[in-house]
N, C-alpha and C positions, 0 to 999 in steps of 0.2 A: 795681462801677465798672470802667470801662475804664482803660487805662494813661494816658488823657488826662483822667481824672476825670469821664467821662460815664456816666450810667446806661444800661442796655440800651435803655430806652424812648427816651431822647434820641438814642442812636445810631441806632435804627431810623428815627426821624423825620428825622434828618439825612440818612440814606441815601436815603429817599424823596424829600426835597426836592432832593437832588443829581440824582437820576434825572429829575425833572421839568425841571430846568434843562438837562440834557444833551439831553433830547428836544426842548425848545423851540429850542435852538441848532441841533440837527441838522435840525429842520423848516425853519428859515430857510435853511440851506445847500441842502437839497433843493429848496426853492422857487426858489432862484437857479439851480440846475442845470437845472430844468425851464423856466426862462425866465419864471416868473410874477412875479418881482420883480427889481429892479435890484440891482447889487452894493452900491451905497450903502445901499439899504434893508436888505439882508441884514446888512451890517456894523452898522447901527443896531440891528436886532433882537437880534443876538448881544450887542452891548455892553450893551443894556438889561437883558438877563437876567443877565449876569455881574456888572455893577456892583451890582445889587440883591441878590446872593448874600451869605449870612452867611459870615464867615471860616472857620468850622468845616466848611462845606460844600465850598468849593473852595480852601481854603488862605487865605493872606493876601489881604485884599480889595484891596490895592494891588499884588499880583503880576500882571504882565502876561502871564504864561506861558499861561493858558487862552485869552485872546482872541487871542494870537499863533497858537495852534494852529488856531483857526477861520479866521483870516485866511489861514493857509497852505492850508487846505482850499479856500477860495475861489480863491486863486491857482492851485491845482492844476486847478480846473475851467476857468479861463481858458486854461491851457496845453493842456489836453485839447481844448478847442474849436479852438484854433489848429492843433493837429495834425490834427484831423478836417477842418478847412477845407482844409488842404493836401492831404489824401488825396483829397477829392472833386475838387479841381482837376485831378489827374492820374490819376484812378481808371479812366478808360475808354480809355486808350491813351496811349502815351508821348508822342505829338505832339498830342494833343487840346487845344485851347485852352479856357480857362475862359470861360463865357458871361458876359455883362454882369450878368445877374440872379442868378448863382449865389450871390453873397454874400447877396443879399436873401432868396432862398428859404430860406437856412439861418438866418435870423434870426427872432426872435420879434417880436411887435408892439411891444415897447418897445425894440427894437434890441439886445437881448442875444443873443449867438451861441447857437445851439441845435444839438445833435447830431441829425443826420437818422437815421432808422431804416433799416438795410440790409434788402434783400429777402432772402427765403429762399435764393435762388440765390447772392446775394452771401455770405451766412453760410456756406453749404455750401462755396463756393470758398475762403473765408478759412480755414475750419477745416482744409481739406485742404492748404493751401499754407503755413500758419503753421509747421507742424512742420519744413519744410525751409528756411524763410526765415530768414536771419540775424537775430539779435536786434536789431541796430542798425537794420534796415529795417522792423521791425514797428511798428505804431501803439502808443504807450505806453498802458498801462492806467491808468485813473484810480484810484489807491489810495483816494481818499476815498469811492469808491462801495462799498467793502467794508462789510459789515454791522457789523463790529467797529471800523471806523475811528474813529468818534466816541468810543467808550469808551476806545480805546487812547490817543487824543490827551489825554484828561483824565487817564487813569491815569499816563501817562508824565510828566506835569507834577509828580506827587507821588512818583515813584520815587526810591529811593536813587541818588545820582549814579553809583555804580559799576555798578549794574544798567542804568541808562539808557545809560551809555557802552558797555556790552557789547552792548545791542540796537542801538545806533547803528553799531558796528563790524560786526556781523553783517549789517546792511542794506547797508553800504558794500561789504563783500566779496561779498555776494549779488548786487549790481547787475551785476557782471561777474566771476563766479567764475573763469572761464578766465583772464582777465587777472590776477586776484589770484594764482592759482596760478603763472602764468608769472613774475610779478615776484618771488614768493616763491622760486622755484627759482633765480632769478638773483641773489638777495641774498647778499652776501659773508659775512654773519653768521648766516645761517639755521642753526639747530641740526640735527644729524642726526636724522632721523625718518622712519618709513615713509611713502612717497609717498601711499599710499591713505588714510592717516589724516589727512593735512593737510586734505582736503575736509571731514571730520567736524569738525575744529577750526574752520575758517573759516565753516561753516554753523551752528555752535552745537550740533552733535550729539555724542553720547558717543563717546569714544575707546575702541577695543577694546584693552585692555591685553594680551590674548593676542597680537594682531598686533604690538604694540610689542615684547613680549618675544621674539617669534619672529624678530626681526631678527638675533638672535645665532645662529640655527640655520637649517637647511634648511626649505623650505616647499613645499607642493603647491598645485595650483590649486583654486579654489572658485568663488564666485559671480562672474557676469559683470558688469563695470562698463563703461558706455558714456558717453563724453564727446564733445562736439562743439566744433569750432573752425571758425566760419564754416559752410561747406557740407560740411566733412569730418567724418566720424564715426570715432572710435577706440573699439575694444572690447578689453578685456583682463580678466583674472581677478585678483581680489584674492588675496593670499597667505593660505593656511590654515596656521597654525602647526603644525609637526610636534611641537612641545613647547610646552605652554601654561603659564601662571602656575599654579604648584602649591604654593608655600610662601611664607613670609614674605619671604625674600631675593629670590625672583622678583618678588613684588609691588613691593618697594621699588625694584628696578632698573627695572621698567616704569613705575612711577609717577613716578620721578625724570625719566625721558625725556619722559613725557607732560606733566608739569607745566611743564618747561622750554619745550617746544614751545607749549603753551597760553599761557604768559606772553609768548612772543615775539609772538603775534598779539593778545593782550589784556594789555598790560603792567600795567595798573591792577589786575589780579587776582592779582598775585604773592603778596600777603599771605594772600588767601583760599585759594589753592592750598596754601600752606605749612601753614595751619591745618588744612585737611582732611587733608593727609598725616599730620600729627601725631596727629590724632584716630584715624585708621585704624590707625596704628602702635601707638597706645595700646590699641586693641582686640586686636591681635595679642599685645601684652604681657600683657593681662588674661586670656587664655584659653590653655589647654593646646595644644601643637602638634597634638595629635590632632584638634582641632576648628577648626584655623585655616581649613579650607575654608569654614566658615560665615562667617567674616569676609569672605572673598573673595566668597561669594555675596551677602552683605550689601552689599558695595561694588558688585557688578554690579546689584543690585536698584535702587540709587539712580539708575542711568543708564537705566532702562527706561521713561521717560515723556517728555513733551514739555517743551521749554525754557520756553515762555511761562508754563506753570502754576507752575513753580518761581520764575520771576522775580517773578510776582505775590506768591507766598508770602513771598519774601525781602523784598519791599518793605513788606509788612505786618508783618513780624516784627522782631525785634531785629537790629541790625547785627552784633552779635557772635554767631557761631554757637554753638549749644549742643552739648555732647558727645553723640555718638550712643550709643544704648543697644546693647550687644552682643547679638547673637542668642542667645537662650536655648538651652542645650545640649539640652534635651528638648522644644523647642517648634518644630516644623518650620513652623508657621503664621506665625511672626514674619517670616521672610524673605519669604514670599509677601505678607504685609501691607505690607511695606516697598515692594514694587513699586507698590502703589496709593497709598501716602502720599507718596512722594518723586518729584519730577520728574527728568527725565534730562538728557542732553546734557552737554557739558563743564562748563556752569555748575553742574550738579547735584553735581559732585564737590567744589565749594567750599561748598555749603550744608550745614550740620550737620543731620543727621536728628534729629528729636525722638523722645523715648521714647514709645511707643504707650500709649494708655490701657489700663487693665486690661480684659481681655476679659470678666471676670465681676465683677459688683458684688454683694456680699453684704449684704443688708439683714436684720438680725436680726428674726425673728418672735418672738412671745411664747414659743413653745416652744423657740426657738433659744437663749434665755438659758441653758438648762441643758445645752447641748452639752458634751461632755467637754473638759477642758482641752487635751488633745492635739489634738483636732480644731479647736478654736477657734484655737489657736496656729498650726496648719498652714495654715488657710484664710484667715486675716485678711490684709488688705492691709498689708504691712510698710512702715514709714517708712524713707526712704532713710538717715536718721541711724542706723538700727539694722541695716542690711543685713549688717554684718560681725560678727554675734554669734558665728559659728563661729570667727572669728579676732579676738578682742577686741584693742583697740589696744595693750594692754600686752604682748601676745604676737605683735604684728605681725612676720611673718617667721619666727617660731619655731613655727608650726603649719603642718604640711604636708598639703595636700589632693592625693591622688594623681590626682584627676580635674580638679583646678583648674589655674590658671596656674602655671608654674614661675617662680621668682624671676628678675627681670631680670638678665641676664648682662653682664659686662664685655666679653665677646667680641662682643656685638651692638651695642655703643656706636657703633662706627665706621659702621654702616649708616645712621645718621641724624644723625651728628655734623655740626654746621655747620663750614665752613672756619675754620681758626685765623686769628686776626687778623694783618693786615699792620701795619707801622709807620704810625701815623696821619699824615695829611697835615701837620698842624700841627707834628709832631715832625720830619718829613722836611725841612720848610722852616725849621727853627730855625736862624737865621744863626749864633748863638754856638756851638751844637753842631757844625754843619757845618764851621765854620772850624777847630775843634780836630781833627775827624776828618781833614780834608785836610792839616793841618799835621803830624800825628803818626800816619800810617797804620800804622806798625810796632807801635803799642800795641793795635790793634784787629784781631782775626783771627776767622775761623770755625773752631772746633776741635771735631771729633767723630770717634769711631772708627767710626761707622756706614758701611757700604757702601751709599751712597745709590742707586747704579745698580742693584744687585741687589735692594734693597728695593723700588724702583720697578717693576722687572721682575716681581716676584712679586705685585704689586698690580694688574696690568693688567686682571684680571677682577673687581676689586672694584666693586660697584654704585654706590658713592658717590665718583665720580671727582673731584668738586670738593673734597671733603675730602682725598683722597689727594694731589692737586696742591698743596694748601696746606701739607701737612706736608712733602712733599719739597722744596718751595720754601724752607720754614723751615729744613730741615736744611742747605741750601746757603747761605742768606742770614742765618740766625739767627732764632730765635723772638722774637715780641713777646709779653711775659707778661700780656696782657689789660689793660694799663694805659691810662689816659686821658693826654692831653697834660698837661704840667705846668701847674697852675693859674697864672693871671696873678700872683697874690700870692706865689707861691713864687719864691725867688731863682734866678738863673741858675746859681750855684755855691754849694754848701753842704758844710760839714765838720761831721759829727756824731761825730767820733771820741771815744773814751774813754781813760782812762789805761791803760798797759800793765799786765798782771797782775804782782802783786808776788811771787807764788810762783814760784820759779825753775823748778820742774818744769813748771808750766803754761806759763811763758814759753818754755822749751825746746821743748815740744810745738808751740807756735804757730810757732816758727821752722822746725821740721822740716816742718810742714804747708805753710808758704810755699815751702820749697825743693822739696818734692814737686810742688806745683802748678806751679811755674815749669818744672820738668823735663818735665811733661806738656803744657806750653804753654798751660795753662788760666789761669795768671797771666802778665801781662806782666812783663818785667824792671822793676826800680825806675826811676822817672823823676824822682826828686827828692822833696824834702819838701813842696812846694807843689802844690796842685791847679791844673789847667789850667782855662781858662774852660769852663763848661758841665758840669763834673764834680760829682758828689755822692759823698760818702764816708760809709758807714754803719759803725757799730762792729762789731767781731768779739770774741767771748768764748770762753773755754775752760771747759767744764763737765765733770764726771766722768760717765762712762756709768753708767746704773743697774746696780747689782749687779755692778760691775766696778771695777778699779783704773785702767782706761784713761780717756783724755780724749776729748772730742768738740769740734770746732770749730763755733761757732754764729755765723751772720751775722744780726744783729738789724736787719732792714729795717723794723721798726716803731718804731725809736727816734726821738725828737725831734719837733719841730713839723712838719718837712718830710720825713717818712719816705717811702720808696719805696712801701711798702704802702698809704699813704694815697692814692696815685694809682690804686689798683686797687679799683674798687667791688665789694662782695661779690656783687651780682647778676650781675656780669660773669663770675664764676667758679663760680656755683652749678650744681648738676646733676651733679657728679662721681659716677660709679658705681663702687663697690668690691664685689667678691664677698666675702661673709662667711659666717658659719655658715648663714644661710638658704639661700643658693645651694648650698653644699656638702651640706647636709642633704637638700635636694630631690633632688640627683643621686644621693646614696647610697641613698635610699629607692627611686628608680626602678631603680637597678642591682640592689638586693637582691631586688626582685620578679621579676627575670628570671634571676638568677644566684645560686646558693647557695654559690658558691666563697668562700674566704677572700680578703680584700682586704688590700692594703698601701698605706699612704699615702706620698706623696712631696712634696717641697717644694724648689724651686730659687729662688735669689736672684741678681738682677743686681747686679754690683759697682758701687757708687757711681752708682746709676741716674740721679739728677737731673743729676749733673755731666757725663753723656754728651751732653746736649743743649746746643747752642750758642745764645746769645742774640744778637740783632741789635746791631751796633755802636752804634746810637742808644740802646740800653739798657745796653750795656757801659760807656758813659761815665758812667752812674749807679752802677755797681757797683765803685767804687774802694775797695780795702781798704788800711788803714794798719797796718804792723807795724814796730816799732822806728823809728818816725818817717818811714819811707819808703813811697811810694805805689806800688800795683800795680793794674792793670786786671784785674778778674775777667771772663773772656770766656764763662762758661758759666752754665747754670741752677744755682741753688743752693738748699739747704735753708734755709728761712726766708723765702722770697718768697711772697706771697699767691697768685700765679698759678703757682707752680712745679709743684704737683701737676697742674694742668690741662695744662701743657706736656708733662710726662712721659707723662701718660695719653693724650694725643692720639697720640703715637708708639706707645706700648705697645698701645693698642687695635687698631692696624693689625697689629702683630706677632701679637697674639692671633688676629686674623682669618686671617693667613697660617698660623699653627700649626694652626688648625682645618681649613682648606680645602686647604692644601698638604701639611702633615705629618700630618694625621689625629690631632691631639692635642687631646683634650678636657681643658681645664684651667680653673682659677679664678685670679683675680688680686686681690691686695690691695696696692696701691702698687707696690713692687718685688719682692714675693713672688709666685711662681706655684706653685700646688699642685694636687694631684689624687689619684687612686687608681687602682690596677690590680689584676688578679688576682695572687695569690701565684704565683710561678713564671714570670710573663710578663715576661721580662727581655731586655735587649739590651746587647751589648758596646759601650762607648764608649771608643775608642782613646786620646784625649788624657789621660784619667784612668786608663787601664789597669784598668778594673773594669766590672762589670755594674751596670746601673741598671734600674729598671722601664722598660718599653718607652716609654711616653709621655714619661718624664723624659729618657731618652737621646735621643729624637728632638727634643725641645725644645732640649736643649743643642747638638745638631748644627745646628739651625736658627739658634740664636744665633750660632754660629761663622760660619755662612754670611752672616749679616747684620752681623757685627762687633760684636755685643753682648757686652761683657766679663762674665766670671763667674769665681768661684774655687771650687776643689774643697771646702774645708771647709764651704761653705754649701749644698751640694747634698746633701740629706738624704732618707732614706726609712726606714720602719719600720712594724711592726704597730700601734704607737701613736705618734703624732707630734704635737708642738706646732704648732698652726696659729693665727696671729695671737693668740698668748698662751693658747690653750686646747688641752687634750689631746683629740685626736680618736681614737677607737677605732672603725674602720669595721666591725669584726666584732661587738663588743658594741653597736654603734650608739649610742654615747654621746659627748657633748661635756662635758667637765668642766674646772673650774679646777684647774690643777696644784697639788700640795700646797704647793710653794714660792710659787706665786701666791696661794694662799689665806692662807698665813702673812703674805705682804707686805700683803695687804688688811687682815687683822686688825691688823697692826702700824700701818698707816696710820690705822685707826680709833682705836686706843689713843693714838697720838701726837696726833691731833686733839682727843681728849677729855681729855688730861692737862692739867688746869688748876690754877693756884695762885692765891692771894689777889691777887697782883700781875700775874698773866698769864692773864686770862680772855678775851683777844681774839686773833682770827686776821685776817690781812689778807684783802681781797677776792680777791687773787690766790691765797691759800692755799685759800679756800673754793672757787674755781673749779677749782683743780687737784684737790681732793678729789672734787668732784662729777663731774669727768671720769673719774677713776679708778673711782668707784662705778658710773657708767653703763656703763663698759666691762664691769664684773663682772656687770651686769644681763643681759648676753647669756646667761649660764647661770643667773642668779637673777632672772628677770623678776618673780616675785611680791614681791620685796623693795623695789620702787620707792617705796612709802610712807615708807621710811626717810629720804628727803630732803625731806619736806614742810616741816618746820620750818627746814631749812637754806636752802631756796629762799625761804622767808618772810623770813629774815634778810638774804638777798642782794638782795631786791627793791628796786629804785630806786637801788642803789649803783653808782657809776661809777668812783670812784677806786680803782684796783687796790692801792694802798699803804695805804689807810685801814683801820684796825682795826675789826672787827665783834665785838660781844659775843657770846660763846658761852653761851647760857642753858641751864637745866636741861632744857627740852623738846628741844633739839638733842641733848644728851647722851643722854637716854632713847631717842630714835629711833635713834641710832647704836649704842647698846648692844643694842637690839633687832635691828639689822642684824647685828651681830657674832654674836649668839646663833644666828641662822639660818644664817649663812655657815659656822659650825663644824659644822653637822649636816645642812644641806640637800643633797640630791643634785644632780647636774648635769642637763643636758637629755637626756632619753632620746628619741632620734629616732623609734623605733618606736611610742612611745606618744603622741608629740606630733602628733596628727591629729584632725580633727573626727570625733566619734563619735556613736553613737546615744544620745540622752538617755534614761537609764534611769529617772529620776524627775523629775517636774515639780512645782514648788511655786509657788503664787500668794501673793505677799507684799503685805500692806496694813496700814498702822499704824492703831491706834485712838487717835487723838489726844485723845479725850475720856475716856480711861481714867484714873481717879485714881491708879492704881498706877504710872503713868509720869511721873516728874518729870525734866525736862531738866536737865543740869548747868548750872552758872553760865556756862560758856563757850558754850552753845548760842545760836544766833541768835534774834532776836525772833520771826521767822516760823519756827516750829519744825516745820512740816509736812514740810519736806525732811529735817530731822534724824530725825524719827520714821520716815519712809518708809525711809531708809537703815538705821536701827536694826532695822526689821522684817526687812530682807534679811539683815542680820548674824545675827539670831536664827534665821532659816531655815537659814543655813549651819551654825550650831551644832547643828542636828539631826543632823549627821553623827556627832558624838560619841555621842549617844544611840543611834543605829543601831548604831554599832560596839560599844557595851557590850551591846546586845541580840543581837550575833552577825550583824548584817546589814552586809555590807561593800559599800557603794555606791561605785562607782568614779567616776561623774560624774553630776551632776544639774543641772537648769536651774531658775532662779527667775524668775518673771514679775512685773513691777511696772508700774503705770501712771504712775509718777513718773519723768519723763525725766531729771531731775538725778541721782536715785539710780542709775539705770541707767548714766549717764555716768561717775560716779566709780568704779563697779565695772568698767566696760569699759576705763577708762584707768589705774586705780589711781593717780589723781592727785586730791587733794582739799586744801582749805585745812586748816590745823591743827585747826580746831574739829570737822571731820568725820574727821580722819585716824585717830583712835583706833578708829572703827568699821571702817575698812579693815584696820588692824593686827589687830584681834580676829578678823575673818573669815579673814585669811591664816594666823593661828596654827592655826586649825582645819584649813584646807586643807592646810597642810604636815604637821601632826601625823597627820592621817587619810589623807593621800595621795589626796585627793578633788579632782576637777577640776570647778569650778563656773562656770557661765555665767549671767549676768544679762541678761534680755531685756525688751523693752518690750511691753506689751499695752495696747490702747486701753481706756479706762475702760468703754466700752459692752460689752466682752466680759468685764470683770472683776467681774461682778455679785455673785457670792457673796462674794468678798473685800471688795467695797465694802459689802455689807450687814453683814458682820461688823464693819467699822471704824465703822459708824454704830450698832451695837448692835441691829440688826434681827434678833435671834436667831430669832424666830418665823418670819420669812420664810425664813431659812436652813434651819431644821428642816423646814419645809413642803416645800421643794423638794429637800432632800437629807436624807431621813429617817435614814440610817445614819451621819450625820456625827458625829465625835468632836471636841468642843471642849475645848481646854486653855487655861489662863491663860498669857499671854505674860510670861515672866520674862526681861528683857533681859540680855545678858551684861554683867557689871559692869565688865569691863576696857574695854568700848566706850564707857563713860560718862565716861572720863577718869581721871587718876591719883587724884583725891580720892575718887571713888566706889569705885575699886578698893581 
């Protein structure tokens, strides 16, 4: 069936009928052109054909677009006849008078004007003179006489409006390209762009990104370009870039300029251009830098055809572009094939290329059923759902492929970051807020230690200048934290304050913090006990710092019905990138392959990072704090706002770009922590602290000083083993582990959660959420232990009241005790071992659901096929223990199953409680035996032997595999649930 519900036969019939209608209408137009029928008769013939057409043939039967197209063709014939009549009247001399019968000689017998045929001499003279004759003096060609005219008229009536508009503008610019270029050059708002490439844009051809990129460098002469203005001819040579696009950053710079210029000429295509840019950037992120050239080849291939082909393809396809398939690393033919599949021109860069069909189709022959497991698995067409078997979901980011794509880095975020938002118009025009801002200007200030001028100067070469300008503007005028305008139902003024702390130590800390903030000008002086119109006041709390006797000030911007955080939609702030263990591990592995020296880790911390960013006065008025009954305006970004991280990250991503490109510092970032590694002995003297630091760290500190970014000496650390985001990183042993004190705290948290009494078997939803957050953090080094939270999530499901109690049942306690057992003995992540490896052993798993020896537990679902398929995989994993007892130490093996659900739960380590025991049983073996197991999908057509076993066809199995050894399946009892165990 087609996407419109038609069968292929119906589609073919509709296409043939449409073609007959087009031919009949075209024939009527041709007869009018030749003078055989009158215009009225031609209109009647066309209308008769179109009115009788079915809706599926030419669109809506009441749509007048097709008939208007043919009427336009008839009108064009009339105009051509008038032009020809005028040409004959003055064609034999400037002063020759037209004879009385000239008009009659050029008419048909029914009075319709007819074009006279020129003599051979006339044609010869015309062909020689047309080249030098100005365009405005030439006889206009009748476009309706082109062979493709009729088809185009019909096609354009059904095109996507965006494509139709593109074609319309190309025709408009092409009617007088010289005039269009002249007007473009005189435009006050025209973006800076190479002159030679404007012609490509206006005519719908592909832009040469090498030429665009070369605008920053010197160039040499190349191909000759000739243009005419009237009778004058101008010749010049287009620039040849002495430096071409050669890396990701070069491409982003050139593409940004090209897309801005293209959108200037075709404003309706802004969204398409942005989508294509994001898709190509995604390809760069998905492949290793060593093969980024293939992405650039892929991009060039898209632009090596004609525009019209692409337009037709886009009109017949989905409006939403599909993601392009990256060129395969070992398949040179993919790029060449792309040149034939995709049309070019600037339009081509907005159309998403589709994934090519497989070049080889494998049809199993009778003797192919017995191909080896390894060959079948290697040659089969893989499902997209199982492409990541080498890096299953539960290990995502913790398996490093030296030939694959590096993890996305925080330092690259600024290259594609959208401009940070300005104050919304509705907020800027809020009369209540503006009245208070005007009446009390001393309460609202822009406060930041950042040297904005130097920051701006160091970013002059940054490729994403729109983002740079938005950040520098926000440093001067204050950031807007991604909030919407205040909803209509929210009051103009709101006070959400809470009682002052009763503990005198906490109250004293709160006053000291207030005094410090006032001294730094981040708080205004007190302006009284009452809020001014337009102000919001959110509560502040004092909480003890973890594992410390000190306190921390907390701004609760989520409190109450009209909280500030409720004005910030989660989708507005999504997409934050933080460098974690995956990015660090990838860099360490690359460094270790080329340098056998010992490394030292370093970590630097920005002092009070969030507070260094100013917020706009229109948001400051919402950040009133109340201490001891008096009000203060908080003028800066704060910890507790939903958009606070994105505000800081916008600024810090540009600092990271400067560090990499101006100071030569390769580093990683996690919120306000910057970390990295260097060779032991590679140090540099840092005068302000009067001590040596690893060279990258010393240079980063110097850059911070230059930019005005505050820091304190106690938080600038380095060592052979160093805690990074809570984990101990040893760059020489190549391990990441949970520190012993961190492990003890995790075990203590498990014990506290599981300590239950007769009257206290409940925990609040907030306590459940806090515990799962802590456990998920630990899963960075214990990824195999994720099934421990299956029953916890089951209990949390559907709950929304964070204060409501949730019963902690025996299943939750058993899972958490299982987690505790493994935390106490499981090793950390070993970076050198965590890589895709050769599968040493392959096992095909298939359950025998008709076996009387397998009785499902009471908790198993009614449809038990899924349960038994997963149980068969678990039993295969348990073979590792038998191998170990026999002295065979298998380090890794793969299990193939034709049950997608079973593959999915082993790929994610996420299952509902009824299947969770199977996962826990398999993981016990994997941890005890130190074996790395991958579960992959195999189509049932290739799983013939396992399928025959599951159906009891033992004679078939022995016939085709004579040496096979068959053993009874004894399922692991612990996988069947606590009762069976």
